[in-house]
C-alpha positions as a Markdown table, in Angstrom:
| # | Residue | x | y | z |
|---|---|---|---|---|
| 1 | Met | 44.9 | -36.9 | -41.8 |
| 2 | Ile | 42.3 | -38.2 | -39.3 |
| 3 | Gln | 39.1 | -36.4 | -38.9 |
| 4 | Arg | 36.7 | -37.2 | -36.1 |
| 5 | Ile | 33.1 | -36.0 | -36.2 |
| 6 | Asn | 31.7 | -35.5 | -32.7 |
| 7 | His | 28.4 | -34.4 | -31.2 |
| 8 | Ala | 27.2 | -34.3 | -27.6 |
| 9 | Asn | 30.4 | -36.0 | -26.3 |
| 10 | Lys | 30.0 | -38.9 | -28.7 |
| 11 | Glu | 32.1 | -39.8 | -31.8 |
| 12 | Leu | 29.7 | -40.1 | -34.7 |
| 13 | Ala | 32.1 | -40.9 | -37.4 |
| 14 | Leu | 35.8 | -41.2 | -38.2 |
| 15 | Ile | 37.3 | -40.2 | -41.6 |
| 16 | Ile | 40.7 | -41.4 | -42.6 |
| 17 | Arg | 41.7 | -39.1 | -45.5 |
| 18 | Arg | 43.6 | -40.5 | -48.4 |
| 19 | Ser | 46.6 | -38.3 | -47.4 |
| 20 | Tyr | 47.1 | -40.2 | -44.0 |
| 21 | Ser | 50.3 | -42.1 | -43.7 |
| 22 | Lys | 52.2 | -43.4 | -40.8 |
| 23 | Thr | 54.7 | -46.2 | -40.4 |
| 24 | Gly | 53.6 | -49.1 | -38.3 |
| 25 | Ile | 50.1 | -50.0 | -37.2 |
| 26 | Glu | 47.4 | -47.8 | -35.5 |
| 27 | Phe | 43.9 | -48.6 | -34.5 |
| 28 | Phe | 41.6 | -45.5 | -34.4 |
| 29 | Thr | 38.6 | -47.1 | -32.6 |
| 30 | Pro | 38.3 | -47.9 | -29.0 |
| 31 | Ser | 38.0 | -51.6 | -28.1 |
| 32 | Asp | 34.3 | -51.3 | -27.2 |
| 33 | Tyr | 33.2 | -50.3 | -30.8 |
| 34 | Ser | 31.5 | -53.1 | -32.7 |
| 35 | Gln | 33.9 | -52.6 | -35.6 |
| 36 | Gln | 37.6 | -51.9 | -35.3 |
| 37 | Val | 39.3 | -49.7 | -37.8 |
| 38 | Gly | 43.0 | -49.6 | -38.1 |
| 39 | Tyr | 45.8 | -48.6 | -40.5 |
| 40 | Met | 48.9 | -50.4 | -41.4 |
| 41 | Lys | 52.0 | -49.3 | -43.3 |
| 42 | Arg | 54.8 | -51.9 | -43.4 |
| 43 | Ala | 58.0 | -52.0 | -45.3 |
| 44 | Thr | 58.8 | -54.5 | -48.1 |
| 45 | Gly | 59.5 | -57.9 | -46.6 |
| 46 | Tyr | 57.6 | -57.3 | -43.3 |
| 47 | Leu | 55.9 | -60.5 | -42.2 |
| 48 | Ile | 52.6 | -61.0 | -40.5 |
| 49 | Pro | 52.7 | -64.5 | -39.2 |
| 50 | Pro | 49.9 | -66.8 | -40.4 |
| 51 | His | 47.0 | -66.9 | -38.0 |
| 52 | Ile | 43.3 | -67.6 | -37.6 |
| 53 | His | 40.8 | -65.7 | -35.5 |
| 54 | Asn | 39.2 | -67.5 | -32.6 |
| 55 | Pro | 35.4 | -67.5 | -32.1 |
| 56 | Val | 34.6 | -64.7 | -29.7 |
| 57 | Pro | 31.0 | -64.2 | -28.8 |
| 58 | Ser | 29.8 | -60.7 | -29.1 |
| 59 | Glu | 26.6 | -58.8 | -29.3 |
| 60 | Val | 26.0 | -56.0 | -31.9 |
| 61 | Ala | 23.5 | -53.4 | -30.7 |
| 62 | Tyr | 23.9 | -51.0 | -33.6 |
| 63 | Thr | 25.1 | -51.6 | -37.2 |
| 64 | Ser | 28.1 | -49.5 | -38.1 |
| 65 | Glu | 29.5 | -49.1 | -41.6 |
| 66 | Val | 32.9 | -48.6 | -43.1 |
| 67 | Leu | 32.9 | -47.1 | -46.6 |
| 68 | Phe | 35.9 | -47.0 | -48.9 |
| 69 | Ile | 35.6 | -44.4 | -51.6 |
| 70 | Lys | 37.1 | -46.2 | -54.5 |
| 71 | Ser | 36.4 | -43.4 | -57.0 |
| 72 | Gly | 34.5 | -40.1 | -57.2 |
| 73 | Arg | 33.3 | -37.5 | -54.7 |
| 74 | Val | 30.6 | -38.0 | -52.1 |
| 75 | Arg | 28.9 | -35.7 | -49.6 |
| 76 | Val | 28.0 | -37.3 | -46.4 |
| 77 | Asp | 25.4 | -35.7 | -44.2 |
| 78 | Phe | 25.5 | -36.4 | -40.4 |
| 79 | Tyr | 22.4 | -36.5 | -38.2 |
| 80 | Ser | 22.0 | -37.0 | -34.5 |
| 81 | Glu | 20.2 | -40.0 | -33.1 |
| 82 | Asp | 17.0 | -37.9 | -33.0 |
| 83 | Gln | 17.3 | -37.2 | -36.7 |
| 84 | Arg | 18.5 | -33.6 | -36.4 |
| 85 | Tyr | 21.0 | -32.5 | -39.1 |
| 86 | Leu | 24.4 | -31.6 | -37.8 |
| 87 | Glu | 26.9 | -31.0 | -40.6 |
| 88 | Ser | 28.3 | -32.5 | -43.8 |
| 89 | Ser | 31.7 | -33.6 | -45.1 |
| 90 | Ile | 33.1 | -34.3 | -48.6 |
| 91 | Leu | 34.7 | -37.7 | -49.2 |
| 92 | Glu | 37.0 | -38.1 | -52.1 |
| 93 | Thr | 38.7 | -41.0 | -53.9 |
| 94 | Gly | 40.8 | -42.9 | -51.4 |
| 95 | Asp | 39.1 | -41.7 | -48.3 |
| 96 | Val | 37.6 | -44.2 | -45.7 |
| 97 | Ile | 34.9 | -43.4 | -43.2 |
| 98 | Leu | 33.5 | -45.3 | -40.2 |
| 99 | Leu | 30.0 | -44.4 | -39.5 |
| 100 | Ala | 29.8 | -45.4 | -35.8 |
| 101 | Phe | 26.9 | -43.7 | -34.0 |
| 102 | Cys | 25.1 | -41.4 | -36.3 |
| 103 | Gly | 22.3 | -41.0 | -38.8 |
| 104 | His | 23.7 | -40.3 | -42.2 |
| 105 | Gly | 22.8 | -39.7 | -45.8 |
| 106 | Phe | 24.8 | -39.3 | -49.0 |
| 107 | Glu | 24.8 | -37.4 | -52.3 |
| 108 | Met | 27.1 | -38.5 | -55.1 |
| 109 | Leu | 28.8 | -35.3 | -56.3 |
| 110 | Glu | 30.4 | -37.3 | -59.1 |
| 111 | Glu | 29.9 | -40.8 | -60.4 |
| 112 | Ser | 31.3 | -42.8 | -57.4 |
| 113 | Glu | 32.3 | -46.3 | -56.5 |
| 114 | Ile | 32.0 | -47.2 | -52.9 |
| 115 | Ile | 32.9 | -50.4 | -51.0 |
| 116 | Glu | 30.8 | -50.9 | -47.9 |
| 117 | Val | 31.7 | -53.2 | -45.0 |
| 118 | Lys | 29.4 | -53.7 | -42.0 |
| 119 | Gln | 28.3 | -56.4 | -39.6 |
| 120 | Gly | 26.0 | -59.0 | -41.0 |
| 121 | Pro | 23.8 | -60.5 | -41.8 |
| 122 | Tyr | 22.0 | -57.6 | -43.4 |
| 123 | Thr | 18.3 | -57.6 | -42.3 |
| 124 | Gly | 17.0 | -55.2 | -44.9 |
| 125 | Glu | 14.5 | -52.5 | -43.9 |
| 126 | Gln | 14.5 | -53.9 | -40.3 |
| 127 | Asp | 18.0 | -52.4 | -40.0 |
| 128 | Lys | 17.0 | -48.8 | -40.8 |
| 129 | Thr | 14.7 | -46.0 | -39.9 |
| 130 | Arg | 14.5 | -43.7 | -42.9 |
| 131 | Phe | 13.7 | -39.9 | -42.6 |
| 132 | Asn | 13.8 | -36.8 | -44.7 |
| 133 | Ala | 17.1 | -35.3 | -45.8 |
| 134 | Ile | 18.2 | -31.7 | -45.0 |
| 135 | Pro | 17.3 | -29.2 | -47.8 |
| 136 | Lys | 20.3 | -28.4 | -49.9 |
| 137 | Asp | 20.2 | -24.8 | -49.0 |
| 138 | Gln | 20.8 | -25.7 | -45.3 |
| 139 | Ile | 23.9 | -27.9 | -45.8 |
| 140 | Lys | 27.0 | -26.9 | -43.8 |
| 141 | Ile | 30.2 | -28.4 | -45.2 |
| 142 | Arg | 32.9 | -29.1 | -42.6 |
| 143 | Lys | 36.3 | -28.4 | -44.1 |
| 144 | Ala | 38.9 | -31.2 | -44.1 |
| 145 | Gln | 41.5 | -30.4 | -41.5 |
């Protein structure tokens, strides 16, 4: 299952649930995103020819992140660009999320292992504006579709 989190006609995040399966290849992001996220399911013996990627100059205006939930359960809270809380989703072992254009925060609901991929180099605190989290009693969980 693919779940898209949208606000004000903008895709904030994309969740690829662990249950998603489709033969072939599919890219979920448009070509103008600074990170491309796709899924591939190929049969035994399928060959991808050897290749290298050519240098292609590009400019990254916003850092986006892809998180792979290796184990555990994580609540992700979504915020608008003006730091207003929008909603939350629960991520479980095997889920993948692209955080494209949103503020976000996390709470580990269980001990969790997460693999994070984003554009580099990481510039530390220059890369982020931190703000206060939504109080727990105001959290709205979006159900997985």
